[in-house]
KOLTORPA-531257 format. One record per residue: x negated, y, z of N, C-alpha, C, O in turn. Coordinates in nm, 2 decimals. Each point is the difference from the previous one (the first is absolute). Layout:
! KOLTORPA-531257
X_Y_Z_X_Y_Z_X_Y_Z_X_Y_Z $
...
This chain:
! KOLTORPA-531257
-0.08_-0.12_0.00_0.08_0.12_0.00_-0.09_0.13_0.00_0.04_0.10_-0.06 $
-0.16_-0.11_0.12_-0.09_0.12_0.01_-0.04_0.03_-0.14_-0.01_0.12_-0.04 $
-0.02_-0.22_-0.04_-0.04_0.02_-0.14_0.11_0.07_-0.08_-0.03_0.09_-0.08 $
0.15_-0.14_0.10_0.12_0.06_-0.07_0.01_0.14_0.04_0.03_0.09_-0.09 $
-0.05_-0.06_0.21_0.01_0.14_0.05_-0.10_0.09_-0.06_0.03_0.12_-0.03 $
-0.15_-0.17_0.01_-0.11_0.07_-0.06_0.03_0.03_-0.14_-0.02_0.12_-0.05 $
0.08_-0.21_-0.02_0.03_0.02_-0.14_0.11_0.10_-0.01_0.00_0.09_-0.09 $
0.10_-0.10_0.17_0.11_0.10_0.00_-0.05_0.14_0.03_0.04_0.09_-0.06 $
-0.14_-0.08_0.16_-0.05_0.13_0.03_-0.08_0.05_-0.12_0.01_0.12_-0.03 $
-0.08_-0.20_-0.04_-0.07_0.04_-0.12_0.09_0.06_-0.10_-0.03_0.11_-0.06 $
0.15_-0.17_0.04_0.09_0.05_-0.10_0.08_0.12_0.05_0.04_0.08_-0.08 $
-0.03_-0.07_0.21_0.06_0.13_0.05_-0.09_0.11_-0.03_0.04_0.11_-0.04 $
-0.17_-0.13_0.07_-0.10_0.11_-0.03_0.00_0.03_-0.15_-0.01_0.11_-0.04 $
0.01_-0.22_-0.04_0.00_0.02_-0.15_0.12_0.08_-0.04_-0.01_0.08_-0.09 $
0.12_-0.11_0.15_0.13_0.07_-0.04_-0.02_0.15_0.02_0.04_0.08_-0.09 $
-0.09_-0.04_0.20_-0.01_0.14_0.03_-0.11_0.07_-0.09_0.01_0.11_-0.04 $
-0.12_-0.19_0.02_-0.11_0.05_-0.09_0.06_0.02_-0.14_-0.04_0.10_-0.07 $
0.12_-0.20_0.03_0.05_0.01_-0.14_0.09_0.12_-0.01_0.00_0.07_-0.11 $
0.08_-0.03_0.21_0.08_0.11_-0.01_-0.08_0.13_-0.01_0.03_0.09_-0.08 $
-0.15_-0.09_0.15_-0.09_0.11_-0.02_-0.06_0.01_-0.14_-0.02_0.10_-0.05 $
0.00_-0.22_-0.01_-0.06_-0.01_-0.13_0.09_0.07_-0.10_-0.05_0.06_-0.09 $
0.18_-0.08_0.11_0.10_0.07_-0.10_-0.02_0.15_0.01_0.01_0.07_-0.10 $
-0.02_-0.02_0.22_-0.02_0.15_0.02_-0.13_0.04_-0.07_0.00_0.10_-0.07 $
-0.11_-0.18_0.09_-0.12_0.04_-0.06_0.02_0.00_-0.15_-0.06_0.09_-0.07 $
0.13_-0.18_0.01_0.02_-0.01_-0.14_0.07_0.13_-0.06_-0.01_0.03_-0.12 $
0.08_0.04_0.21_0.07_0.12_-0.05_-0.07_0.13_0.03_0.04_0.11_-0.03 $
-0.16_-0.12_0.10_-0.07_0.11_0.04_-0.11_0.04_-0.09_-0.01_-0.05_-0.11 $
-0.07_0.15_0.15_-0.12_0.04_-0.08_-0.11_0.04_0.10_0.02_0.01_0.12 $
-0.14_0.00_-0.17_-0.11_0.03_0.08_-0.11_0.08_-0.08_0.00_0.00_-0.12 $
-0.08_0.07_0.20_-0.10_0.08_-0.07_-0.10_-0.08_-0.08_-0.04_-0.11_0.05 $
0.01_0.15_-0.17_-0.09_-0.07_-0.09_0.07_-0.11_-0.08_-0.07_-0.07_-0.08 $
0.20_0.05_0.10_0.07_-0.11_-0.07_0.09_0.06_-0.10_0.07_0.10_0.03 $
-0.06_-0.16_-0.15_0.09_0.05_-0.10_0.14_-0.02_0.05_0.04_-0.11_0.03 $
0.04_0.22_-0.02_0.13_-0.01_0.05_0.09_-0.06_-0.10_0.00_0.04_-0.12 $
0.08_-0.14_0.16_0.09_-0.07_-0.10_0.12_0.09_-0.04_0.03_0.10_0.07 $
0.03_-0.13_-0.18_0.12_0.07_-0.04_0.11_-0.02_0.11_-0.02_-0.08_0.09 $
0.13_0.15_-0.10_0.11_-0.01_0.09_0.04_-0.15_0.00_0.00_-0.07_-0.10 $
0.06_0.03_0.22_0.04_-0.14_0.01_0.10_-0.04_-0.11_0.09_0.08_-0.04 $
-0.11_-0.20_-0.01_0.08_-0.05_-0.11_0.08_-0.12_0.05_-0.04_-0.07_0.09 $
0.16_0.05_-0.14_0.08_-0.11_0.04_-0.06_-0.13_-0.04_-0.06_-0.01_-0.11 $
0.06_-0.09_0.20_-0.05_-0.13_-0.03_-0.15_-0.01_0.00_-0.06_-0.09_-0.06 $
-0.01_0.20_0.11_-0.15_0.00_0.00_-0.04_0.00_0.14_0.05_0.08_0.08 $
-0.15_-0.16_-0.04_-0.06_0.00_0.13_-0.15_0.03_-0.01_-0.07_-0.07_-0.07 $
0.02_0.18_0.13_-0.14_0.03_0.00_-0.06_-0.02_0.14_0.07_0.04_0.10 $
-0.18_-0.09_-0.10_-0.07_-0.02_0.13_-0.14_0.06_-0.01_-0.08_-0.05_-0.08 $
0.05_0.15_0.17_-0.13_0.06_-0.01_-0.06_-0.01_0.14_0.07_-0.02_0.10 $
-0.20_0.03_-0.09_-0.08_0.00_0.12_-0.04_0.14_0.04_-0.04_0.08_-0.08 $
0.03_-0.06_0.21_-0.05_0.13_0.05_-0.15_-0.01_0.01_-0.07_0.11_0.02 $
0.01_-0.22_-0.03_-0.15_-0.02_0.01_-0.06_-0.04_-0.13_0.07_-0.02_-0.10 $
-0.20_0.00_0.10_-0.07_-0.05_-0.12_-0.01_-0.15_0.00_-0.08_-0.06_-0.08 $
0.16_-0.01_0.16_-0.02_-0.14_0.02_0.13_-0.08_-0.05_0.03_-0.11_0.05 $
0.04_0.17_-0.15_0.11_-0.07_-0.06_-0.04_-0.14_-0.06_-0.10_0.00_-0.07 $
0.16_-0.10_0.11_-0.03_-0.14_-0.04_0.05_-0.02_-0.14_0.12_-0.01_-0.02 $
-0.21_-0.01_-0.08_0.05_-0.02_-0.14_0.01_-0.15_-0.03_0.04_-0.03_-0.11 $
-0.07_-0.05_0.20_0.01_-0.15_-0.02_0.14_-0.04_0.02_0.06_0.02_0.11 $
0.01_-0.08_-0.21_0.14_-0.04_0.01_0.01_-0.15_0.00_0.11_-0.05_-0.02 $
-0.21_-0.02_0.05_0.01_-0.15_0.01_0.05_-0.03_0.15_-0.08_0.03_0.09 $
0.20_-0.09_-0.08_0.05_-0.02_0.14_-0.08_-0.09_0.08_0.02_0.00_0.13 $
-0.11_-0.09_-0.18_-0.08_-0.09_0.08_-0.13_0.06_0.04_-0.08_-0.06_0.07 $
0.06_0.19_-0.11_-0.13_0.06_0.03_0.02_0.09_0.12_0.10_0.08_0.01 $
-0.20_-0.08_0.08_0.02_0.08_0.13_-0.01_0.15_-0.03_0.04_0.08_0.08 $
-0.10_-0.04_-0.20_-0.01_0.14_-0.03_0.13_0.05_-0.08_0.00_0.12_-0.04 $
0.10_-0.20_0.03_0.12_0.03_-0.08_0.08_0.10_0.08_0.01_0.00_0.12 $
0.06_0.09_-0.20_0.10_0.09_0.06_0.13_-0.08_0.02_0.07_-0.02_-0.09 $
-0.04_-0.01_0.22_0.12_-0.08_0.03_0.12_0.08_-0.04_0.10_-0.05_-0.05 $
-0.10_0.18_0.07_0.11_0.09_-0.03_0.04_-0.02_-0.14_0.12_0.00_-0.03 $
-0.22_0.00_-0.06_0.03_-0.01_-0.15_0.04_-0.14_-0.04_0.10_-0.02_-0.07 $
-0.17_-0.08_0.12_0.02_-0.13_-0.04_0.14_-0.05_0.04_0.06_-0.09_-0.06 $
-0.01_0.14_0.18_0.13_-0.04_0.05_0.11_0.05_-0.10_0.11_-0.06_0.00 $
-0.14_0.17_-0.07_0.10_0.05_-0.10_0.00_-0.07_-0.13_0.10_-0.02_-0.07 $
-0.22_-0.03_0.03_-0.02_-0.06_-0.13_0.03_-0.15_0.00_0.06_-0.06_-0.09 $
-0.10_-0.01_0.20_0.02_-0.15_0.00_0.10_-0.04_0.11_0.03_0.07_0.09 $
0.02_-0.19_-0.12_0.10_-0.07_0.09_-0.06_-0.13_0.05_-0.09_-0.05_-0.06 $
0.14_0.00_0.17_-0.04_-0.13_0.05_0.13_-0.09_-0.01_0.10_0.04_-0.05 $
-0.12_-0.16_0.10_0.12_-0.09_0.00_0.11_0.05_0.10_0.12_-0.01_-0.03 $
-0.17_0.06_0.14_0.09_0.06_0.10_-0.06_0.13_0.05_-0.11_0.04_-0.04 $
0.19_0.03_0.11_-0.05_0.13_0.06_0.06_0.02_0.13_0.10_-0.06_0.04 $
-0.16_0.16_0.04_0.06_0.04_0.13_0.09_0.12_-0.02_-0.04_0.09_-0.07 $
0.15_-0.09_0.13_0.09_0.11_-0.01_0.04_0.05_0.14_0.03_-0.08_0.09 $
-0.04_0.21_-0.07_0.03_0.06_0.13_0.15_0.02_0.01_0.06_0.07_-0.07 $
-0.01_-0.15_0.17_0.15_0.01_0.03_0.02_0.03_0.15_-0.02_-0.09_0.08 $
0.05_0.21_-0.06_0.03_0.05_0.14_-0.13_-0.03_0.09_0.01_-0.05_0.11 $
-0.12_0.09_-0.17_-0.13_-0.01_0.07_-0.05_-0.15_0.02_-0.09_-0.02_0.08 $
0.16_-0.07_-0.15_-0.05_-0.14_0.00_-0.04_-0.03_-0.15_0.07_0.03_-0.09 $
-0.18_-0.10_0.08_-0.05_-0.03_-0.13_0.04_-0.15_-0.03_-0.05_-0.09_0.06 $
0.14_0.08_-0.16_0.05_-0.13_-0.04_-0.06_-0.04_-0.14_-0.03_0.08_-0.08 $
0.01_-0.21_0.06_-0.04_-0.06_-0.12_0.12_0.00_-0.10_0.10_-0.06_0.04 $
-0.11_0.12_-0.15_0.10_0.00_-0.10_-0.05_-0.04_-0.14_-0.12_0.00_-0.02 $
0.21_-0.05_-0.07_-0.05_-0.05_-0.13_-0.06_0.12_-0.08_0.04_0.11_0.01 $
-0.14_-0.14_-0.09_-0.06_0.09_-0.10_0.00_-0.07_-0.13_0.11_0.00_-0.07 $
-0.22_-0.05_0.02_0.00_-0.07_-0.12_0.06_-0.14_0.01_0.06_-0.05_-0.09 $
-0.06_0.00_0.21_0.07_-0.13_0.03_0.15_0.04_0.04_0.02_0.08_0.09 $
0.07_-0.14_-0.17_0.14_0.03_0.03_0.04_-0.07_0.13_0.08_0.05_0.08 $
-0.13_-0.17_-0.05_0.02_-0.07_0.12_-0.11_-0.11_0.02_-0.08_-0.02_-0.10 $
0.08_-0.04_0.21_-0.10_-0.10_0.03_0.05_-0.11_0.09_0.10_0.02_0.07 $
-0.17_-0.13_-0.07_0.04_-0.11_0.09_-0.13_-0.05_0.07_-0.11_0.00_-0.05 $
0.13_-0.05_0.17_-0.11_-0.06_0.08_0.04_-0.14_0.04_0.11_-0.03_0.03 $
-0.21_-0.06_-0.03_0.02_-0.14_0.04_0.03_0.00_0.15_-0.04_0.09_0.08 $
0.10_-0.20_-0.03_0.03_-0.01_0.15_-0.13_0.01_0.08_0.01_0.05_0.12 $
-0.12_-0.10_-0.17_-0.12_0.00_0.08_-0.08_0.14_-0.01_-0.10_0.02_0.07 $
0.16_0.07_-0.15_-0.06_0.13_-0.01_-0.13_0.01_-0.08_-0.07_0.10_0.00 $
0.03_-0.21_-0.07_-0.13_0.00_-0.07_0.02_0.04_-0.15_-0.10_0.02_-0.07 $
0.22_-0.03_0.02_0.02_0.03_-0.15_0.10_0.11_-0.01_0.11_0.00_0.05 $
-0.15_0.10_-0.13_0.09_0.11_-0.04_0.02_0.00_-0.15_-0.10_0.00_-0.07 $
0.22_0.00_0.02_0.03_0.01_-0.14_0.07_0.13_-0.03_0.11_0.03_0.06 $
-0.17_0.05_-0.15_0.06_0.13_-0.04_0.06_0.00_-0.14_-0.06_-0.06_-0.09 $
0.18_0.11_0.08_0.07_0.01_-0.12_0.00_0.14_-0.06_0.06_0.09_0.06 $
-0.13_-0.07_-0.17_-0.02_0.14_-0.05_0.12_0.05_-0.07_0.09_-0.07_-0.05 $
-0.07_0.20_0.06_0.11_0.07_-0.07_-0.02_-0.02_-0.15_-0.11_0.02_-0.05 $
0.21_-0.05_-0.02_0.00_-0.01_-0.15_0.00_0.13_-0.07_0.07_0.09_0.04 $
-0.15_-0.08_-0.14_0.00_0.12_-0.08_-0.09_0.12_0.05_0.01_0.11_-0.06 $
-0.08_-0.13_0.17_-0.09_0.11_0.05_-0.11_0.02_-0.10_-0.07_-0.10_-0.04 $
0.04_0.22_0.00_-0.11_0.03_-0.09_-0.10_0.09_0.06_0.02_0.09_0.08 $
-0.15_-0.12_-0.12_-0.11_0.09_0.04_0.02_0.13_-0.08_0.08_0.01_-0.10 $
-0.15_0.10_0.14_0.02_0.13_-0.07_-0.03_0.00_-0.14_0.05_0.08_-0.08 $
-0.14_-0.18_0.03_-0.04_0.00_-0.14_0.10_-0.09_-0.08_-0.02_-0.02_-0.12 $
0.12_-0.04_0.19_0.11_-0.07_-0.08_-0.01_-0.15_0.02_0.10_-0.07_-0.04 $
-0.21_0.01_0.09_-0.01_-0.14_0.01_0.09_-0.05_0.12_0.00_0.06_0.10 $
0.07_-0.17_-0.12_0.08_-0.06_0.11_-0.08_-0.07_0.11_-0.10_-0.07_-0.03 $
0.14_0.09_0.15_-0.06_-0.07_0.11_0.03_-0.15_0.01_0.11_-0.03_-0.03 $
-0.21_-0.05_0.05_0.02_-0.14_0.02_-0.08_-0.05_0.12_-0.07_0.07_0.06 $
0.10_-0.20_-0.02_-0.07_-0.06_0.11_-0.15_-0.01_-0.02_-0.08_0.00_0.09 $
0.04_0.00_-0.22_-0.15_-0.01_-0.03_-0.07_0.13_0.04_-0.11_0.00_0.04 $
0.18_0.11_-0.04_-0.05_0.13_0.04_-0.02_0.00_0.15_-0.10_0.05_0.06 $
0.19_-0.11_0.01_-0.01_-0.01_0.15_-0.12_-0.09_0.04_-0.08_0.04_0.08 $
0.07_-0.16_-0.14_-0.11_-0.09_0.03_-0.13_0.07_-0.03_-0.10_-0.01_0.08 $
0.09_0.07_-0.20_-0.12_0.07_-0.04_-0.04_0.11_0.11_-0.12_0.01_0.04 $
0.21_0.07_0.00_-0.02_0.11_0.09_-0.05_-0.05_0.14_-0.09_0.06_0.05 $
0.15_-0.16_0.00_-0.04_-0.05_0.13_-0.13_-0.07_-0.01_-0.08_0.00_0.09 $
0.05_-0.07_-0.20_-0.13_-0.07_-0.02_-0.11_0.11_-0.02_-0.11_-0.02_0.04 $
0.15_0.13_-0.10_-0.10_0.10_-0.02_-0.05_0.06_0.13_-0.11_0.04_0.01 $
0.21_-0.02_0.08_-0.04_0.05_0.14_-0.11_-0.09_0.06_-0.08_0.05_0.08 $
0.09_-0.18_-0.11_-0.10_-0.10_0.06_-0.11_-0.03_-0.09_-0.09_-0.08_0.04 $
0.08_0.14_-0.16_-0.11_-0.03_-0.09_-0.13_0.06_0.05_-0.01_0.12_0.03 $
-0.09_-0.20_-0.01_-0.13_0.05_0.05_-0.06_0.11_-0.08_-0.08_0.08_0.05 $
0.11_-0.08_-0.18_-0.06_0.10_-0.09_0.07_0.13_0.02_-0.07_0.11_-0.02 $
0.19_-0.11_0.06_0.07_0.13_0.03_-0.05_0.06_0.13_-0.01_0.12_0.02 $
-0.02_-0.22_0.07_-0.06_0.04_0.13_0.09_0.10_0.08_-0.05_0.10_0.05 $
0.17_-0.14_-0.03_0.09_0.09_0.08_-0.02_-0.03_0.15_-0.02_-0.11_0.04 $
0.01_0.22_0.04_-0.02_-0.01_0.14_0.13_-0.06_0.07_-0.01_-0.04_0.12 $
0.12_0.03_-0.20_0.12_-0.05_0.06_0.02_-0.15_-0.02_0.10_-0.06_0.04 $
-0.19_-0.01_-0.10_0.01_-0.14_-0.04_0.03_-0.08_0.13_0.07_-0.10_-0.01 $
-0.13_0.13_0.12_0.01_-0.08_0.12_0.14_-0.01_0.05_0.03_-0.10_0.07 $
0.06_0.19_-0.10_0.14_-0.01_0.04_0.07_-0.13_-0.05_0.09_-0.05_0.06 $
-0.13_0.01_-0.18_0.06_-0.12_-0.06_-0.10_-0.12_-0.01_0.05_-0.11_-0.01 $
-0.18_0.14_0.01_-0.09_-0.11_-0.02_0.01_-0.12_0.10_-0.02_-0.11_-0.04 $
0.04_0.14_0.16_0.01_-0.10_0.10_0.14_-0.05_0.03_0.02_-0.09_0.08 $
0.08_0.14_-0.16_0.14_-0.03_0.03_0.07_-0.08_-0.11_0.08_-0.09_0.02 $
-0.12_0.12_-0.15_0.07_-0.07_-0.11_-0.08_-0.12_-0.04_-0.13_0.00_0.00 $
0.20_-0.11_-0.03_-0.07_-0.13_-0.03_-0.08_0.02_-0.13_0.04_0.05_-0.10 $
-0.17_-0.08_0.11_-0.09_0.00_-0.11_-0.06_0.14_-0.02_-0.09_0.01_-0.09 $
0.12_0.09_0.16_-0.05_0.14_-0.02_-0.15_0.01_0.04_-0.07_0.07_-0.07 $
0.03_-0.13_0.17_-0.14_0.01_0.04_-0.09_-0.07_-0.10_-0.11_0.05_-0.02 $
0.15_-0.16_-0.03_-0.08_-0.07_-0.11_-0.01_0.08_-0.12_-0.11_0.01_-0.06 $
0.22_0.06_0.02_0.00_0.09_-0.12_-0.10_0.12_0.03_-0.08_0.03_-0.09 $
0.09_0.03_0.21_-0.08_0.11_0.03_-0.15_-0.04_0.00_-0.09_0.08_-0.03 $
0.06_-0.20_0.07_-0.13_-0.05_0.01_-0.06_-0.05_-0.14_-0.11_-0.03_-0.01 $
0.20_0.04_-0.09_-0.04_-0.04_-0.14_0.00_-0.15_-0.02_-0.05_-0.05_-0.10 $
0.12_-0.03_0.19_0.00_-0.14_-0.02_0.11_-0.05_-0.09_0.00_-0.11_-0.05 $
0.10_0.20_0.03_0.12_-0.04_-0.09_0.03_0.12_-0.09_-0.05_0.11_0.02 $
0.12_-0.14_-0.13_0.03_0.11_-0.10_0.13_0.07_0.03_0.04_0.10_-0.07 $
0.04_-0.16_0.16_0.13_0.06_0.04_0.03_-0.04_0.14_-0.07_-0.08_0.06 $
0.18_0.14_-0.01_0.04_-0.03_0.14_0.12_-0.10_-0.01_0.11_0.04_-0.05 $
-0.13_-0.15_0.10_0.10_-0.11_0.00_0.12_0.04_0.07_0.11_-0.05_-0.03 $
-0.12_0.13_0.13_0.12_0.04_0.09_0.08_0.11_-0.06_0.10_0.05_0.06 $
-0.13_0.00_-0.18_0.08_0.10_-0.07_0.04_-0.06_-0.13_-0.08_-0.02_-0.10 $
0.21_-0.02_0.09_0.05_-0.08_-0.11_0.11_0.07_-0.08_0.09_0.06_0.05 $
-0.11_-0.06_-0.19_0.10_0.05_-0.09_0.10_-0.11_-0.02_-0.03_-0.10_-0.06 $
0.15_0.11_0.11_0.11_-0.10_-0.02_0.06_0.02_-0.14_0.02_-0.10_-0.07 $
0.02_0.22_0.04_0.04_0.03_-0.14_-0.03_0.15_-0.02_-0.06_0.06_0.08 $
0.11_0.00_-0.19_-0.03_0.14_-0.03_0.04_0.10_0.11_-0.06_0.11_0.00 $
0.16_-0.15_0.08_0.05_0.10_0.10_0.00_-0.05_0.14_0.06_0.05_0.09 $
-0.14_-0.16_-0.07_-0.01_-0.06_0.13_-0.14_-0.03_0.04_-0.08_-0.06_-0.08 $
0.04_0.11_0.20_-0.14_-0.02_0.05_0.01_-0.06_0.14_0.09_0.04_0.08 $
-0.18_-0.13_-0.05_0.00_-0.07_0.13_-0.14_0.02_0.07_-0.10_-0.01_-0.07 $
0.11_0.04_0.19_-0.12_0.02_0.08_0.00_-0.10_0.12_0.09_-0.01_0.07 $
-0.20_-0.07_-0.06_-0.01_-0.10_0.10_-0.10_0.05_0.11_-0.12_0.03_-0.03 $
0.16_-0.03_0.15_-0.08_0.05_0.11_-0.06_-0.12_0.08_0.06_-0.11_0.01 $
-0.18_0.12_0.04_-0.06_-0.11_0.07_0.08_-0.03_0.13_0.00_-0.12_0.04 $
0.06_0.21_0.02_0.08_-0.02_0.12_0.11_0.10_0.00_-0.01_0.10_-0.07 $
0.12_-0.12_0.15_0.11_0.09_0.00_-0.05_0.14_0.04_-0.08_0.02_0.09 $
0.12_0.08_-0.17_-0.05_0.14_0.02_0.12_0.10_0.01_0.06_0.03_-0.10 $
-0.05_0.02_0.22_0.11_0.10_0.02_-0.02_0.12_-0.08_0.09_0.07_-0.04 $
-0.22_-0.03_0.01_-0.03_0.12_-0.07_-0.01_-0.02_-0.15_-0.04_0.10_-0.07 $
0.09_-0.21_0.02_-0.01_-0.02_-0.15_0.06_0.11_-0.08_-0.07_0.05_-0.09 $
0.19_-0.01_0.12_0.06_0.10_-0.08_-0.06_0.14_0.03_0.00_0.08_-0.10 $
-0.05_-0.06_0.22_-0.06_0.13_0.02_-0.13_0.01_-0.08_-0.03_0.11_-0.05 $
-0.04_-0.22_0.04_-0.13_0.00_-0.08_0.04_0.03_-0.15_-0.07_0.08_-0.07 $
0.18_-0.14_0.02_0.04_0.02_-0.14_0.04_0.15_-0.02_0.01_0.04_-0.12 $
0.02_0.03_0.22_0.05_0.14_-0.01_-0.12_0.10_0.00_0.02_0.12_-0.03 $
-0.14_-0.17_0.06_-0.11_0.09_0.01_-0.04_0.06_-0.13_0.02_-0.06_-0.11 $
-0.09_0.17_0.11_-0.04_0.07_-0.13_-0.10_-0.08_-0.08_0.00_0.01_-0.12 $
-0.07_-0.10_0.18_-0.10_-0.08_-0.08_0.07_-0.12_-0.07_-0.07_-0.08_-0.07 $
0.20_0.06_0.10_0.07_-0.11_-0.07_0.09_0.05_-0.11_0.10_-0.06_-0.03 $
-0.13_0.17_-0.03_0.08_0.06_-0.11_-0.02_-0.09_-0.12_-0.11_-0.06_-0.02 $
0.21_0.06_-0.07_-0.01_-0.08_-0.12_-0.04_0.08_-0.12_0.06_0.11_-0.03 $
-0.16_-0.16_-0.04_-0.06_0.06_-0.12_0.04_-0.08_-0.13_0.03_-0.12_0.01 $
-0.03_0.18_-0.12_0.03_-0.07_-0.13_-0.12_-0.08_-0.04_-0.10_0.06_-0.04 $
0.11_-0.19_0.04_-0.12_-0.09_-0.02_-0.07_0.03_-0.14_-0.12_0.02_0.00 $
0.20_-0.02_-0.10_-0.06_0.01_-0.14_-0.07_0.13_-0.02_-0.11_0.00_-0.06 $
0.17_0.11_0.11_-0.06_0.13_-0.02_-0.13_0.02_0.08_-0.09_0.05_-0.05 $
0.09_-0.11_0.17_-0.12_0.01_0.09_-0.11_-0.08_-0.07_-0.12_0.04_0.00 $
0.15_-0.16_-0.04_-0.10_-0.08_-0.07_-0.06_0.06_-0.13_-0.11_-0.01_-0.03 $
0.20_0.08_-0.04_-0.04_0.07_-0.12_-0.09_0.12_0.02_-0.09_0.02_-0.07 $
0.13_0.06_0.17_-0.07_0.13_0.02_-0.10_0.00_0.11_-0.09_0.08_0.01 $
0.09_-0.18_0.08_-0.10_-0.01_0.11_0.02_0.12_0.09_0.11_0.04_0.03 $
-0.23_0.02_0.01_0.00_0.12_0.09_0.07_0.12_-0.06_0.05_0.09_0.07 $
-0.05_-0.08_-0.20_0.06_0.11_-0.07_0.15_0.01_0.03_0.07_0.10_-0.01 $
-0.01_-0.21_0.05_0.15_-0.01_0.03_0.03_0.11_0.11_0.11_0.06_-0.01 $
-0.20_-0.05_0.11_0.03_0.09_0.11_-0.02_0.15_-0.03_0.02_0.08_0.08 $
-0.07_-0.05_-0.20_0.00_0.14_-0.05_0.14_0.05_-0.03_0.03_0.12_0.02 $
0.05_-0.21_-0.07_0.14_0.03_-0.02_0.08_-0.12_0.02_0.05_-0.07_-0.09 $
-0.03_0.04_0.22_0.07_-0.13_0.04_0.15_-0.01_-0.04_0.06_0.11_-0.01 $
-0.02_-0.23_0.00_0.14_-0.02_-0.03_0.06_-0.10_0.11_-0.05_-0.11_0.01 $
0.15_0.15_0.05_0.06_-0.08_0.10_0.15_-0.02_-0.02_0.05_0.02_-0.11 $
0.03_-0.05_0.22_0.14_-0.01_-0.01_0.07_0.10_0.10_0.12_-0.01_0.01 $
-0.20_0.09_0.05_0.05_0.09_0.10_0.08_0.12_-0.05_0.03_0.01_-0.12 $
0.02_0.07_0.22_0.09_0.11_-0.03_-0.06_0.11_-0.08_0.08_0.09_-0.06 $
-0.21_-0.08_0.05_-0.06_0.11_-0.08_-0.11_-0.06_-0.09_-0.07_-0.10_0.04 $
0.06_0.16_-0.16_-0.10_-0.04_-0.10_-0.12_0.10_0.01_0.02_0.12_0.02 $
-0.14_-0.18_-0.03_-0.12_0.09_-0.01_0.01_0.08_-0.13_0.03_-0.05_-0.11 $
-0.06_0.18_0.12_0.01_0.09_-0.12_-0.14_0.05_-0.03_-0.05_-0.01_-0.11 $
-0.01_0.08_0.21_-0.13_0.06_-0.03_-0.07_0.04_0.14_0.06_0.00_0.10 $
-0.19_0.03_-0.11_-0.07_0.05_0.11_0.01_0.15_0.01_0.00_0.06_-0.10 $
0.00_-0.01_0.22_0.00_0.14_0.02_-0.15_0.04_0.03_-0.06_-0.06_0.09 $
0.01_0.16_-0.16_-0.14_0.04_0.02_-0.01_0.15_0.05_0.09_0.08_-0.03 $
-0.20_-0.05_0.10_-0.02_0.13_0.04_-0.08_0.08_-0.10_-0.02_-0.04_-0.11 $
-0.02_0.16_0.15_-0.07_0.09_-0.10_-0.14_-0.05_-0.04_-0.05_0.04_-0.11 $
0.00_-0.14_0.18_-0.12_-0.07_-0.04_0.02_-0.13_-0.07_-0.09_-0.07_-0.03 $
0.22_0.05_0.00_0.04_-0.12_-0.07_-0.01_-0.13_0.08_0.00_-0.11_-0.05 $
-0.02_0.13_0.18_0.00_-0.11_0.09_0.14_-0.05_0.04_0.08_0.09_0.02 $
-0.06_-0.22_-0.02_0.13_-0.05_0.03_0.04_0.04_0.15_-0.08_-0.04_0.09 $
0.19_0.10_-0.07_0.04_0.04_0.13_0.15_-0.05_0.03_0.05_0.03_0.11 $
0.01_-0.10_-0.20_0.13_-0.05_0.02_0.05_-0.08_-0.12_-0.07_-0.03_-0.09 $
0.20_-0.01_0.10_0.06_-0.08_-0.11_0.14_0.05_-0.03_0.07_0.04_0.09 $
-0.03_-0.06_-0.21_0.14_0.04_-0.04_0.07_-0.13_-0.04_-0.05_-0.07_-0.08 $
0.17_0.05_0.13_0.08_-0.12_-0.03_0.14_0.04_-0.05_0.05_0.11_0.05 $
0.01_-0.19_-0.13_0.13_0.03_-0.06_0.09_-0.11_0.05_-0.03_-0.12_0.01 $
0.15_0.15_0.02_0.10_-0.09_0.05_0.03_-0.12_-0.10_0.01_0.03_-0.12 $
-0.01_-0.15_0.18_0.03_-0.11_-0.08_0.15_-0.02_-0.01_0.07_-0.04_0.10 $
-0.01_0.08_-0.21_0.15_0.01_-0.02_0.06_-0.14_0.01_0.12_-0.01_0.01 $
-0.20_-0.10_-0.03_0.06_-0.13_0.00_-0.01_-0.07_0.14_0.04_-0.11_0.02 $
-0.09_0.19_0.08_-0.02_-0.06_0.13_0.14_-0.01_0.08_0.00_-0.04_0.11 $
């Protein structure tokens, strides 16, 4: 229960910081090119400092969580309801767990499309979760799943080519096998490092994908905001009208 409380506290802090981020996005600062008047369906996020994080890879510790939360979705998400954070469906329309609590099966929403038009499938989910544990990606968050999902530690160590505990059942169904019953399973799936990426596009573009990422979230990446020295100081996103 202490761990759950810590996670809830993290998201409470994140919620208030995110509200501040929206205000920052509408403001201006000395030395920064002032944006045009606010436009409908446009979200701008700027930093007051020179340390705006331009990394938009959700499994990277240098990533801007504020931005990636708008561009990408996970299987589930946390929703604030009367100061209580509940797990609610996101890309997964619903899910089932086995009586022993070791198997979770997620059923994806039909017809969900990434911002570039490609439809979401269970293969994208498997790819994204395996990418988090890929030793070549070297995510600092790998440990959250490496010791908990069946076959994850072997994959991270380079002994296998895939994670046996993450199974594609069909195009819209994904199954995750845990080594032991895990109360925090859904909370882990709601974290920012478990966002779902488009497999084919990431494989095609590599690191260039994150220069103009494509997700399934409520906002689409549009462009970087630059200061008078052409240094990136923020990001401009456009509302995803299909969300």
